[in-house]
C-alpha positions as CSV (number, residue, x, y, z in Angstrom):
1,M,-9.8,-10.8,-53.7
2,R,-6.8,-9.9,-55.8
3,S,-6.6,-6.4,-54.3
4,R,-6.6,-7.7,-50.9
5,R,-3.7,-10.0,-51.8
6,T,-1.7,-7.0,-53.4
7,A,-2.2,-4.9,-50.2
8,A,-1.0,-7.7,-48.1
9,V,2.2,-8.1,-50.2
10,A,2.8,-4.3,-50.1
11,V,2.6,-4.4,-46.3
12,L,5.1,-7.2,-46.0
13,L,7.6,-5.4,-48.4
14,L,7.3,-2.3,-46.6
15,A,7.7,-3.6,-43.0
16,P,11.5,-4.2,-43.2
17,L,12.0,-0.6,-44.5
18,A,9.9,0.8,-41.7
19,L,12.0,-1.2,-39.1
20,A,15.3,-0.1,-40.6
21,G,14.0,3.5,-40.5
22,C,13.4,3.1,-36.8
23,T,16.9,1.6,-36.2
24,S,18.5,4.6,-38.0
25,A,16.5,7.0,-36.0
26,K,18.2,5.9,-32.7
27,K,21.7,6.2,-33.9
28,G,23.7,9.2,-32.2
29,P,25.7,11.6,-34.0
30,S,28.5,9.2,-34.3
31,G,26.4,6.8,-36.1
32,G,26.5,4.2,-33.4
33,A,23.1,2.9,-32.2
34,G,22.0,4.7,-29.0
35,S,25.3,6.6,-28.7
36,G,25.6,8.5,-25.5
37,S,27.8,11.3,-27.1
38,G,25.9,14.1,-25.3
39,A,26.5,12.4,-21.9
40,V,28.9,14.2,-19.4
41,S,31.8,12.0,-18.2
42,Q,31.9,11.2,-14.6
43,G,35.7,11.3,-14.7
44,T,38.4,8.7,-14.3
45,N,39.6,6.3,-11.7
46,P,42.5,8.0,-10.3
47,L,44.5,4.7,-10.3
48,Q,44.1,4.7,-14.0
49,N,45.1,8.4,-14.3
50,P,48.4,8.8,-12.5
51,D,49.5,12.0,-14.3
52,G,46.1,13.8,-13.9
53,T,45.8,14.3,-17.6
54,K,42.6,12.4,-18.1
55,P,39.3,14.0,-17.0
56,G,37.9,14.3,-13.3
57,L,37.7,12.0,-10.6
58,A,35.6,9.0,-10.8
59,P,34.2,6.9,-7.8
60,V,36.4,3.9,-6.9
61,T,34.1,1.1,-5.9
62,A,35.7,-2.2,-6.7
63,D,37.2,-3.9,-3.7
64,A,40.5,-4.6,-5.6
65,D,40.9,-0.9,-6.5
66,K,40.2,0.2,-2.9
67,K,42.9,-2.3,-1.7
68,A,45.3,-0.8,-4.4
69,G,44.5,2.6,-3.1
70,R,45.2,1.4,0.5
71,D,48.6,0.1,-0.7
72,L,49.3,3.5,-2.4
73,I,48.2,5.5,0.6
74,A,50.4,3.2,2.9
75,Q,53.5,4.4,1.0
76,V,52.7,8.2,2.1
77,K,55.0,9.4,4.8
78,T,53.8,11.4,7.9
79,A,54.9,14.6,9.8
80,D,53.4,17.2,11.9
81,P,52.8,20.4,10.1
82,G,55.4,23.2,10.3
83,P,54.6,27.0,10.9
84,K,52.5,28.7,8.2
85,T,55.0,31.7,8.6
86,G,56.1,33.3,5.3
87,Y,53.2,31.6,3.2
88,D,51.9,33.6,0.4
89,R,50.2,32.5,-2.9
90,D,52.8,34.4,-4.6
91,Q,55.4,32.0,-3.4
92,F,53.9,29.5,-5.9
93,G,54.3,31.7,-9.0
94,P,51.7,33.7,-10.9
95,A,48.2,32.1,-10.7
96,W,47.6,29.6,-13.5
97,T,50.8,30.3,-15.4
98,D,51.5,28.4,-18.5
99,N,55.4,29.0,-17.8
100,V,55.9,25.9,-15.8
101,D,58.5,23.1,-16.4
102,G,58.1,19.4,-15.7
103,V,54.4,19.0,-15.6
104,P,51.9,18.0,-18.3
105,M,50.2,20.9,-20.1
106,G,52.9,23.4,-19.3
107,H,54.1,25.6,-22.2
108,N,51.3,24.6,-24.3
109,N,50.3,28.5,-24.7
110,C,47.3,28.1,-22.5
111,G,46.8,29.0,-18.8
112,T,46.5,26.1,-16.5
113,R,43.0,27.1,-15.5
114,D,41.8,26.9,-19.0
115,D,43.6,23.7,-19.4
116,V,41.8,21.7,-16.6
117,L,38.4,23.3,-17.5
118,A,38.8,21.9,-21.0
119,R,40.2,18.6,-19.8
120,D,37.0,17.9,-17.7
121,G,34.4,19.9,-19.5
122,K,31.9,18.7,-22.1
123,G,30.8,20.9,-24.9
124,V,33.4,23.4,-24.2
125,E,33.0,26.9,-25.7
126,H,36.1,29.2,-26.1
127,K,36.4,33.1,-26.4
128,D,36.1,34.3,-30.0
129,G,39.6,34.2,-31.6
130,S,41.0,32.2,-28.7
131,A,42.0,28.3,-28.7
132,C,42.4,28.5,-25.0
133,V,40.1,30.7,-22.9
134,V,37.0,28.6,-21.8
135,T,33.7,30.7,-21.8
136,A,31.2,27.9,-21.3
137,M,31.0,24.1,-20.6
138,T,29.0,21.4,-19.0
139,I,30.9,19.8,-16.2
140,W,30.4,16.9,-13.8
141,D,31.5,18.0,-10.3
142,P,33.0,15.2,-8.2
143,Y,32.8,17.1,-5.0
144,T,28.9,17.4,-5.1
145,G,28.1,14.6,-7.6
146,K,26.1,17.1,-9.7
147,T,26.2,18.2,-13.5
148,V,26.8,21.8,-13.8
149,Q,26.2,24.4,-16.7
150,W,29.0,26.8,-16.4
151,T,29.7,30.2,-18.0
152,K,32.4,32.6,-17.6
153,Q,29.8,35.1,-16.3
154,Q,29.7,32.8,-13.2
155,P,33.3,32.2,-12.5
156,S,32.9,31.3,-8.8
157,K,30.4,28.4,-9.7
158,I,33.2,26.2,-10.6
159,Q,36.6,26.8,-9.0
160,I,39.8,24.9,-9.4
161,D,40.7,23.1,-6.2
162,H,44.4,22.3,-5.4
163,V,43.8,18.6,-3.9
164,M,46.7,19.3,-1.6
165,P,46.2,23.0,-0.9
166,L,49.3,25.3,-1.3
167,S,49.3,26.4,2.3
168,Y,49.2,22.8,3.4
169,D,52.0,22.1,1.1
170,W,54.0,25.0,2.6
171,Q,53.7,23.7,6.0
172,Q,54.6,20.2,5.1
173,G,57.8,21.2,3.5
174,A,57.4,23.4,0.3
175,S,58.7,26.3,2.3
176,Q,62.2,24.7,1.8
177,W,61.8,24.1,-1.9
178,D,63.1,26.3,-4.7
179,K,60.4,28.6,-6.6
180,A,60.4,26.5,-9.8
181,K,59.2,23.3,-7.6
182,R,56.4,25.3,-6.0
183,V,55.3,26.6,-9.4
184,Q,54.9,23.1,-10.4
185,I,52.8,21.7,-7.8
186,A,50.6,24.8,-8.1
187,N,50.0,24.0,-11.8
188,D,50.2,20.2,-12.0
189,P,47.0,18.8,-13.4
190,L,47.5,15.9,-11.0
191,N,46.8,18.4,-8.1
192,L,43.8,20.2,-9.9
193,I,40.1,19.3,-9.8
194,P,37.5,21.7,-11.1
195,A,34.8,21.6,-8.3
196,D,31.8,23.5,-6.9
197,G,33.0,26.8,-5.7
198,S,31.3,26.7,-2.3
199,Q,33.0,23.2,-1.6
200,N,36.5,24.6,-2.5
201,A,35.8,27.7,-0.3
202,S,34.8,25.5,2.6
203,K,37.8,23.3,2.3
204,G,40.3,26.2,2.5
205,D,43.6,24.6,3.3
206,A,42.2,21.5,5.3
207,G,43.5,18.0,5.0
208,P,41.2,15.0,4.7
209,A,40.9,14.6,8.5
210,T,39.1,17.8,8.8
211,W,37.4,18.3,5.4
212,L,35.9,15.9,2.8
213,P,33.8,16.4,-0.4
214,A,30.1,16.2,0.2
215,N,29.8,13.4,-2.3
216,T,30.5,10.3,-0.2
217,E,31.0,8.1,-3.3
218,I,34.2,10.2,-4.2
219,R,36.0,10.2,-0.9
220,C,38.2,6.9,-1.5
221,S,39.1,8.4,-5.1
222,Y,39.9,11.8,-3.3
223,A,42.1,10.0,-0.8
224,I,43.9,8.3,-3.7
225,R,44.6,11.6,-5.4
226,W,46.0,13.1,-2.3
227,A,48.3,10.1,-2.0
228,Q,49.4,10.5,-5.6
229,V,50.4,14.0,-5.2
230,S,52.0,13.4,-1.7
231,L,54.2,10.8,-3.4
232,K,55.0,12.7,-6.6
233,Y,56.3,15.6,-4.6
234,Q,57.5,13.6,-1.6
235,L,55.4,15.7,0.7
236,P,54.2,14.2,4.2
237,V,50.8,14.4,5.3
238,T,49.7,14.6,8.9
239,P,49.2,11.4,10.9
240,A,45.5,12.0,11.2
241,D,45.1,12.8,7.5
242,K,46.7,9.6,6.6
243,K,44.7,7.5,9.0
244,T,41.5,9.3,7.4
245,M,42.7,8.4,3.9
246,L,43.3,4.8,4.6
247,A,39.8,4.6,6.3
248,L,38.0,6.3,3.3
249,C,39.4,3.2,1.2
250,G,38.2,0.6,3.6
251,G,41.4,0.5,5.9
């Protein structure tokens, strides 16, 4: 009888320790219970990221945010496109140059491409001996809504999209800018989204009226980002593009 009572007491004493052990096992690396430190961020609401320094492009779903997006898009001016005559990528400076004034991440000793990959990626790995050159990462692609494992051996799998394409910029007024301003818009993180390579290739220099990301959940955010770039650089969009941008956010 005594041995049964002793065993029962032992079970009662050990139970709290067992429960404590279970709770500890659920903690993530940061020590918080159920910490989701391994999750890949699905980006930032563009209304909360007006300079483009925060990761990615999150869906805009709240009615209040959609209205705020329409209010922003309403400020965008419109104009028919000019000729593409004289356009060349070199008119916007060397690709991904760090030698750019007046934009975030300029003159930080890392190329623009690596800057935005590191901004949006998770588990970013760098080339041996380099604090800049990104060689591998996990990234959420807003244009497809998929999580991608990327390595430098597959460079075209993730490409850097100019939200307002440089040829579009040229036709809408950048042909009249000085070279320094064109280098700005080509390397401004506000105008750059790492995205699926095939999506970027299919877009070309199209505006929202003729090309949109495959991921429908991101389209209002995409329109807002177009408006942010347009307003920052005082570049008009075509009337058809503005109409589409408003519609994407419920207008």
